[in-house]
C-alpha positions as a Markdown table, in Angstrom:
| # | Residue | x | y | z |
|---|---|---|---|---|
| 1 | Unk | 10.1 | 18.4 | 4.1 |
| 2 | Unk | 8.3 | 15.5 | 3.3 |
| 3 | Unk | 5.0 | 14.9 | 5.9 |
| 4 | Unk | 3.0 | 11.8 | 6.1 |
| 5 | Unk | -0.7 | 12.2 | 7.0 |
| 6 | Unk | -3.9 | 9.6 | 7.2 |
| 7 | Unk | -6.1 | 12.5 | 6.7 |
| 8 | Unk | -7.9 | 11.1 | 3.8 |
| 9 | Unk | -9.4 | 14.7 | 2.8 |
| 10 | Unk | -5.9 | 16.0 | 2.0 |
| 11 | Unk | -5.8 | 12.8 | -0.3 |
| 12 | Unk | -5.2 | 13.8 | -4.0 |
| 13 | Unk | -8.0 | 11.2 | -5.3 |
| 14 | Unk | -7.1 | 11.6 | -9.1 |
| 15 | Unk | -3.4 | 11.5 | -8.5 |
| 16 | Unk | -4.2 | 8.2 | -6.3 |
| 17 | Unk | -5.9 | 6.7 | -9.6 |
| 18 | Unk | -3.3 | 7.6 | -11.9 |
| 19 | Unk | -0.7 | 5.9 | -9.8 |
| 20 | Unk | -2.7 | 2.4 | -9.1 |
| 21 | Unk | -3.9 | 2.6 | -13.1 |
| 22 | Unk | -0.8 | 2.5 | -14.3 |
| 23 | Unk | 0.6 | 0.1 | -11.3 |
| 24 | Unk | 2.1 | -4.0 | -12.4 |
| 25 | Unk | -0.8 | -5.0 | -9.9 |
| 26 | Unk | -3.6 | -2.7 | -10.7 |
| 27 | Unk | -3.6 | -2.2 | -14.3 |
| 28 | Unk | -5.9 | 0.0 | -16.0 |
| 29 | Unk | -8.3 | 0.2 | -12.4 |
| 30 | Unk | -10.9 | 2.0 | -12.4 |
| 31 | Unk | -11.1 | 5.6 | -10.5 |
| 32 | Unk | -15.0 | 4.0 | -8.8 |
| 33 | Unk | -12.9 | 0.8 | -7.6 |
| 34 | Unk | -9.8 | 3.1 | -6.1 |
| 35 | Unk | -12.7 | 5.3 | -4.4 |
| 36 | Unk | -14.0 | 2.6 | -2.7 |
| 37 | Unk | -10.6 | 1.0 | -1.7 |
| 38 | Unk | -9.9 | 4.6 | 0.2 |
| 39 | Unk | -13.6 | 4.7 | 1.4 |
| 40 | Unk | -12.9 | 0.6 | 3.4 |
| 41 | Unk | -9.1 | 1.3 | 4.1 |
| 42 | Unk | -6.6 | 3.0 | 6.9 |
| 43 | Unk | -4.8 | 5.4 | 4.3 |
| 44 | Unk | -2.0 | 7.2 | 3.9 |
| 45 | Unk | -0.7 | 10.0 | 1.9 |
| 46 | Unk | 2.9 | 11.3 | 1.7 |
| 47 | Unk | 3.5 | 15.4 | 0.6 |
| 48 | Unk | 5.9 | 17.7 | -0.1 |
| 49 | Unk | 5.2 | 21.2 | -0.2 |
| 50 | Unk | 1.4 | 19.9 | 0.1 |
| 51 | Unk | 1.5 | 17.8 | -3.4 |
| 52 | Unk | 0.7 | 14.6 | -2.6 |
| 53 | Unk | 4.2 | 12.4 | -3.5 |
| 54 | Unk | 3.0 | 8.9 | -1.9 |
| 55 | Unk | 0.1 | 6.9 | -1.1 |
| 56 | Unk | -0.4 | 3.6 | 1.0 |
| 57 | Unk | -3.2 | 1.9 | 2.6 |
| 58 | Unk | -4.1 | -1.0 | 5.2 |
| 59 | Unk | -7.0 | -3.2 | 4.8 |
| 60 | Unk | -7.5 | -4.3 | 8.5 |
| 61 | Unk | -9.5 | -5.0 | 11.5 |
| 62 | Unk | -7.0 | -3.4 | 13.8 |
| 63 | Unk | -7.1 | -6.4 | 16.3 |
| 64 | Unk | -5.4 | -9.8 | 14.5 |
| 65 | Unk | -4.4 | -8.8 | 10.7 |
| 66 | Unk | -3.2 | -5.9 | 8.5 |
| 67 | Unk | -2.6 | -5.9 | 4.7 |
| 68 | Unk | -0.5 | -2.9 | 3.4 |
| 69 | Unk | -1.1 | -2.3 | 0.1 |
| 70 | Unk | -0.6 | 0.0 | -2.6 |
| 71 | Unk | 2.7 | 1.7 | -1.7 |
| 72 | Unk | 3.6 | 3.8 | -4.3 |
| 73 | Unk | 6.4 | 6.8 | -4.5 |
| 74 | Unk | 6.1 | 9.2 | -7.6 |
| 75 | Unk | 8.9 | 8.6 | -9.6 |
| 76 | Unk | 10.8 | 12.0 | -8.5 |
| 77 | Unk | 10.8 | 10.5 | -4.8 |
| 78 | Unk | 11.7 | 7.5 | -5.1 |
| 79 | Unk | 14.9 | 6.4 | -3.5 |
| 80 | Unk | 15.1 | 8.2 | -0.2 |
| 81 | Unk | 13.6 | 5.7 | 2.0 |
| 82 | Unk | 10.0 | 6.9 | 1.2 |
| 83 | Unk | 8.2 | 3.6 | 1.0 |
| 84 | Unk | 9.8 | 1.9 | 4.0 |
| 85 | Unk | 9.1 | 5.3 | 6.0 |
| 86 | Unk | 5.5 | 4.9 | 5.0 |
| 87 | Unk | 4.9 | 1.2 | 5.7 |
| 88 | Unk | 7.0 | 1.7 | 8.8 |
| 89 | Unk | 4.2 | 4.5 | 10.3 |
| 90 | Unk | 1.8 | 1.6 | 10.1 |
| 91 | Unk | 4.3 | -0.8 | 11.8 |
| 92 | Unk | 4.2 | 2.1 | 14.8 |
| 93 | Unk | 0.8 | 3.2 | 14.5 |
| 94 | Unk | -0.7 | 2.7 | 18.1 |
| 95 | Unk | -4.0 | 1.0 | 16.7 |
| 96 | Unk | -1.2 | -2.0 | 14.6 |
| 97 | Unk | 0.1 | -2.9 | 18.2 |
| 98 | Unk | -0.4 | -6.5 | 19.1 |
| 99 | Unk | -1.6 | -7.5 | 15.5 |
| 100 | Unk | -0.3 | -10.7 | 15.3 |
| 101 | Unk | -0.1 | -10.6 | 11.2 |
| 102 | Unk | 0.7 | -7.6 | 8.9 |
| 103 | Unk | 1.3 | -8.6 | 5.4 |
| 104 | Unk | 2.0 | -7.7 | 1.9 |
| 105 | Unk | 3.0 | -8.4 | -1.9 |
| 106 | Unk | 5.8 | -7.0 | -4.0 |
| 107 | Unk | 7.6 | -8.1 | -6.9 |
| 108 | Unk | 10.6 | -5.9 | -6.7 |
| 109 | Unk | 10.8 | -4.3 | -3.1 |
| 110 | Unk | 11.8 | -7.2 | -1.0 |
| 111 | Unk | 14.8 | -5.3 | 0.8 |
| 112 | Unk | 13.1 | -2.6 | 1.2 |
| 113 | Unk | 10.5 | -4.0 | 3.6 |
| 114 | Unk | 13.1 | -6.6 | 5.0 |
| 115 | Unk | 15.1 | -4.0 | 7.0 |
| 116 | Unk | 11.7 | -3.2 | 8.8 |
| 117 | Unk | 10.7 | -7.0 | 9.3 |
| 118 | Unk | 9.3 | -8.3 | 7.0 |
| 119 | Unk | 10.2 | -11.9 | 5.5 |
| 120 | Unk | 8.9 | -14.6 | 3.2 |
| 121 | Unk | 5.9 | -16.7 | 4.7 |
| 122 | Unk | 7.0 | -19.1 | 7.4 |
| 123 | Unk | 4.1 | -21.7 | 5.4 |
| 124 | Unk | 3.5 | -20.2 | 2.2 |
| 125 | Unk | 1.8 | -23.7 | 0.9 |
| 126 | Unk | -0.8 | -22.5 | 3.6 |
| 127 | Unk | -1.8 | -19.5 | 1.6 |
| 128 | Unk | -4.5 | -19.3 | -1.2 |
| 129 | Unk | -6.0 | -16.7 | -3.3 |
| 130 | Unk | -8.9 | -16.1 | -5.4 |
| 131 | Unk | -8.2 | -13.9 | -8.4 |
| 132 | Unk | -11.4 | -12.4 | -10.5 |
| 133 | Unk | -10.7 | -14.0 | -13.9 |
| 134 | Unk | -10.6 | -10.8 | -15.6 |
| 135 | Unk | -8.1 | -9.4 | -13.1 |
| 136 | Unk | -6.1 | -12.5 | -13.2 |
| 137 | Unk | -5.7 | -12.3 | -17.1 |
| 138 | Unk | -4.1 | -8.6 | -16.5 |
| 139 | Unk | -1.8 | -10.1 | -14.3 |
| 140 | Unk | -0.3 | -12.3 | -16.7 |
| 141 | Unk | -0.6 | -9.8 | -19.7 |
């Protein structure tokens, strides 16, 4: 059985760092940065028999906006709906009720999140971002 929990003390930070450092969105991220993201976010872990197999976090004011980030499912647990389940957990959480905008970015899981109400921005021309030059170079590599 797979359980999910937002108990930060249960998170396997070394595993989360390894996952994120190997991801396309944060290649080579330093462990201290991962620790800072955990400290400043509402984090969710997924566990099978006490072993962490998934991770996601929300950056939010818990009033008007939330950004769901770093959704990662261990390769052996993919394809079972766990990523969608974790994002849905945030959508359903009492602290996120009434939030006007919940956002996320994905390169390859649009169908996963469309099934729970996510869609392309209604006004993409209004979306802007500012990237650290080194991070932008890593993303282009």
